[in-house]
TORKE-609906 format. One record per residue (C-alpha): residue in one letter; chain; z, y, x. Coordinates in Angstrom, 3 decimals, padded with zeros to 6 digits. Layout:
% residues N
+------+------+----------+----------+----------+
| code | unit |       up |    north |     east |
+------+------+----------+----------+----------+
|    A |    A |        Z |        Y |        X |
...
+------+------+----------+----------+----------+
END
This chain:
% residues 176
+------+------+----------+----------+----------+
| code | unit |       up |    north |     east |
+------+------+----------+----------+----------+
|    M |    A |  037.650 | -019.600 | -085.950 |
|    E |    A |  036.151 | -019.101 | -082.490 |
|    V |    A |  036.860 | -016.500 | -079.788 |
|    A |    A |  034.469 | -014.390 | -077.782 |
|    T |    A |  035.552 | -012.067 | -074.907 |
|    L |    A |  033.206 | -009.291 | -073.867 |
|    A |    A |  033.405 | -006.273 | -071.505 |
|    G |    A |  030.824 | -003.514 | -071.685 |
|    G |    A |  032.510 | -000.187 | -070.892 |
|    C |    A |  035.377 |  001.386 | -072.721 |
|    F |    A |  037.045 | -001.108 | -075.016 |
|    W |    A |  037.312 |  001.496 | -077.790 |
|    C |    A |  033.518 |  001.418 | -078.209 |
|    L |    A |  033.275 | -002.361 | -078.404 |
|    E |    A |  036.246 | -002.699 | -080.732 |
|    A |    A |  034.935 | -000.005 | -083.129 |
|    V |    A |  031.567 | -001.760 | -083.468 |
|    Y |    A |  032.750 | -005.363 | -083.760 |
|    E |    A |  035.382 | -004.430 | -086.364 |
|    L |    A |  032.471 | -003.455 | -088.694 |
|    L |    A |  030.810 | -006.902 | -088.774 |
|    R |    A |  031.149 | -009.490 | -091.456 |
|    G |    A |  032.567 | -012.699 | -090.010 |
|    V |    A |  034.615 | -010.867 | -087.404 |
|    E |    A |  038.218 | -011.507 | -088.395 |
|    R |    A |  040.035 | -009.677 | -085.567 |
|    V |    A |  039.198 | -007.564 | -082.505 |
|    E |    A |  041.825 | -006.913 | -079.800 |
|    S |    A |  041.442 | -004.592 | -076.848 |
|    G |    A |  042.730 | -005.789 | -073.475 |
|    Y |    A |  042.218 | -006.480 | -069.843 |
|    I |    A |  040.661 | -009.507 | -068.124 |
|    G |    A |  039.253 | -010.587 | -064.782 |
|    G |    A |  041.758 | -009.074 | -062.480 |
|    D |    A |  044.511 | -010.175 | -060.159 |
|    V |    A |  047.507 | -008.135 | -061.258 |
|    V |    A |  049.922 | -009.717 | -063.698 |
|    Y |    A |  050.528 | -007.630 | -066.876 |
|    P |    A |  048.461 | -004.589 | -065.804 |
|    T |    A |  048.973 | -001.272 | -067.507 |
|    Y |    A |  046.239 |  001.005 | -068.742 |
|    E |    A |  047.000 |  003.431 | -065.893 |
|    Q |    A |  046.693 |  000.687 | -063.341 |
|    V |    A |  043.396 | -000.570 | -064.795 |
|    C |    A |  042.021 |  003.000 | -064.943 |
|    E |    A |  042.727 |  003.437 | -061.237 |
|    G |    A |  040.258 |  000.543 | -060.669 |
|    M |    A |  042.586 | -001.273 | -058.264 |
|    T |    A |  043.608 | -004.349 | -060.433 |
|    G |    A |  040.137 | -005.903 | -060.702 |
|    H |    A |  040.471 | -006.038 | -064.467 |
|    A |    A |  037.765 | -005.001 | -066.957 |
|    E |    A |  038.503 | -003.289 | -070.242 |
|    A |    A |  037.341 | -005.825 | -072.792 |
|    V |    A |  037.618 | -007.021 | -076.370 |
|    R |    A |  038.669 | -010.410 | -077.654 |
|    I |    A |  036.847 | -011.140 | -080.923 |
|    E |    A |  038.007 | -013.788 | -083.346 |
|    F |    A |  035.099 | -014.752 | -085.542 |
|    D |    A |  033.995 | -017.217 | -088.210 |
|    P |    A |  030.852 | -018.882 | -086.823 |
|    S |    A |  029.759 | -019.802 | -090.375 |
|    Q |    A |  029.301 | -016.072 | -091.009 |
|    I |    A |  028.317 | -014.693 | -087.572 |
|    T |    A |  027.205 | -016.726 | -084.585 |
|    Y |    A |  028.139 | -016.214 | -080.930 |
|    A |    A |  024.462 | -015.458 | -080.269 |
|    D |    A |  024.694 | -012.701 | -082.949 |
|    L |    A |  027.750 | -011.231 | -081.167 |
|    L |    A |  025.791 | -011.194 | -077.888 |
|    D |    A |  022.867 | -009.474 | -079.575 |
|    V |    A |  025.219 | -006.704 | -080.729 |
|    F |    A |  026.689 | -006.543 | -077.210 |
|    F |    A |  023.275 | -005.887 | -075.648 |
|    T |    A |  022.504 | -003.297 | -078.361 |
|    I |    A |  025.582 | -001.114 | -077.846 |
|    H |    A |  025.889 | -000.927 | -074.090 |
|    D |    A |  023.628 | -000.645 | -071.038 |
|    P |    A |  023.740 | -003.980 | -069.140 |
|    T |    A |  021.776 | -002.503 | -066.188 |
|    T |    A |  024.372 | -000.064 | -064.885 |
|    L |    A |  026.725 | -001.528 | -062.337 |
|    N |    A |  030.345 | -000.675 | -062.989 |
|    R |    A |  029.416 |  002.170 | -065.351 |
|    Q |    A |  028.900 |  002.974 | -068.949 |
|    G |    A |  027.970 |  006.590 | -069.674 |
|    P |    A |  030.722 |  008.845 | -068.397 |
|    D |    A |  033.029 |  005.844 | -067.510 |
|    V |    A |  032.715 |  004.739 | -063.864 |
|    G |    A |  034.491 |  001.968 | -062.103 |
|    T |    A |  034.757 | -001.827 | -061.989 |
|    Q |    A |  036.949 | -001.663 | -065.094 |
|    Y |    A |  033.842 | -000.656 | -067.059 |
|    R |    A |  031.587 | -003.438 | -065.820 |
|    S |    A |  029.358 | -005.505 | -068.077 |
|    A |    A |  030.684 | -009.039 | -068.358 |
|    I |    A |  030.649 | -011.936 | -070.721 |
|    F |    A |  033.780 | -014.156 | -070.358 |
|    T |    A |  032.945 | -017.560 | -071.827 |
|    H |    A |  035.445 | -019.926 | -073.495 |
|    S |    A |  033.312 | -023.081 | -073.385 |
|    G |    A |  030.222 | -024.757 | -071.870 |
|    E |    A |  028.327 | -023.912 | -075.057 |
|    Q |    A |  029.250 | -020.200 | -074.741 |
|    F |    A |  028.250 | -020.188 | -071.075 |
|    E |    A |  024.836 | -021.690 | -071.914 |
|    A |    A |  024.379 | -019.208 | -074.766 |
|    A |    A |  025.292 | -016.245 | -072.523 |
|    E |    A |  022.831 | -017.382 | -069.834 |
|    R |    A |  020.111 | -017.844 | -072.443 |
|    A |    A |  020.841 | -014.325 | -073.835 |
|    L |    A |  020.627 | -012.795 | -070.348 |
|    Q |    A |  017.266 | -014.534 | -069.806 |
|    E |    A |  015.975 | -013.334 | -073.125 |
|    Q |    A |  017.145 | -009.764 | -072.447 |
|    A |    A |  015.555 | -009.759 | -068.963 |
|    A |    A |  012.233 | -011.041 | -070.407 |
|    S |    A |  012.292 | -008.644 | -073.319 |
|    G |    A |  010.816 | -005.734 | -071.419 |
|    H |    A |  013.434 | -003.530 | -073.055 |
|    W |    A |  015.256 | -002.799 | -069.792 |
|    R |    A |  013.643 | -000.921 | -066.994 |
|    D |    A |  016.218 | -001.926 | -064.401 |
|    P |    A |  017.613 | -005.411 | -063.632 |
|    I |    A |  020.490 | -006.661 | -065.836 |
|    V |    A |  023.817 | -006.809 | -063.919 |
|    T |    A |  025.961 | -008.411 | -066.617 |
|    Q |    A |  028.265 | -011.040 | -065.145 |
|    V |    A |  028.929 | -014.373 | -066.866 |
|    Q |    A |  032.307 | -015.836 | -066.040 |
|    S |    A |  034.751 | -018.353 | -067.436 |
|    V |    A |  037.565 | -016.681 | -069.376 |
|    S |    A |  040.640 | -015.934 | -067.348 |
|    M |    A |  044.108 | -014.616 | -068.129 |
|    W |    A |  044.025 | -012.149 | -071.016 |
|    Y |    A |  046.351 | -009.227 | -071.239 |
|    V |    A |  046.600 | -007.315 | -074.524 |
|    A |    A |  046.206 | -003.516 | -074.100 |
|    E |    A |  048.954 | -001.192 | -075.094 |
|    Q |    A |  049.411 | -000.841 | -078.925 |
|    Y |    A |  047.899 |  002.728 | -079.032 |
|    H |    A |  044.572 |  001.298 | -077.888 |
|    Q |    A |  044.355 | -001.074 | -080.806 |
|    G |    A |  042.127 |  000.350 | -083.541 |
|    Y |    A |  041.772 |  003.525 | -081.481 |
|    Y |    A |  038.595 |  004.786 | -083.010 |
|    R |    A |  039.784 |  004.039 | -086.560 |
|    A |    A |  042.928 |  006.022 | -085.873 |
|    N |    A |  041.249 |  008.878 | -083.918 |
|    P |    A |  037.681 |  009.332 | -085.181 |
|    W |    A |  037.721 |  013.103 | -084.502 |
|    Q |    A |  039.049 |  012.811 | -080.929 |
|    G |    A |  036.513 |  014.261 | -078.487 |
|    Y |    A |  035.682 |  011.039 | -076.575 |
|    C |    A |  035.397 |  009.194 | -079.906 |
|    Q |    A |  032.893 |  011.742 | -081.226 |
|    I |    A |  030.822 |  011.963 | -078.038 |
|    V |    A |  030.844 |  008.335 | -076.774 |
|    V |    A |  032.068 |  005.921 | -079.448 |
|    E |    A |  030.452 |  007.381 | -082.608 |
|    P |    A |  026.865 |  007.106 | -081.378 |
|    K |    A |  027.400 |  003.439 | -080.723 |
|    V |    A |  029.018 |  002.902 | -084.130 |
|    A |    A |  026.059 |  004.771 | -085.781 |
|    K |    A |  023.526 |  002.671 | -083.854 |
|    A |    A |  025.223 | -000.576 | -084.865 |
|    R |    A |  025.567 |  000.541 | -088.565 |
|    A |    A |  021.842 |  001.283 | -088.639 |
|    K |    A |  020.596 | -001.811 | -086.780 |
|    Y |    A |  023.024 | -004.332 | -088.345 |
|    F |    A |  023.357 | -002.859 | -091.823 |
|    E |    A |  022.962 | -006.267 | -093.492 |
|    R |    A |  025.765 | -007.670 | -091.366 |
|    L |    A |  028.414 | -004.991 | -092.185 |
|    K |    A |  031.571 | -005.744 | -094.071 |
|    R |    A |  031.341 | -004.461 | -097.610 |
+------+------+----------+----------+----------+
END
């Protein structure tokens, strides 16, 4: 197993998509990149801790590669909006790739270059690439949030469109 850590807006969105993919064994929502020890959701939401909402993905690289995970990442969020994803605004919603190795760092840099050269994005990509730092698991009620609350308003308006987009684009990679 390998681990990937990604931040691209609300962790509920990322978690809901990555849980669908074959080769992804576990997805955990949490906080990374800040300077407060054991931050709470309320503290992170205030935007004063420096943490990003993120997901930690445990995956089997023989079934899904790190590059594949990054491809999904750039499909389900907008890497050109600084500290914002849709209605969510603040540094806690920044676009960031937290790498666990030199190989992941190189793959992330390569993915950023490919995305920038693709012509898909009208504005410059602002995704940060950083070495992984201290990870804090989010409160239990955030884990599997979309699965447990698919009819909740935010899930219907923000999460579901990303899930639908991923299901359509990555149909062949979905768990059966």
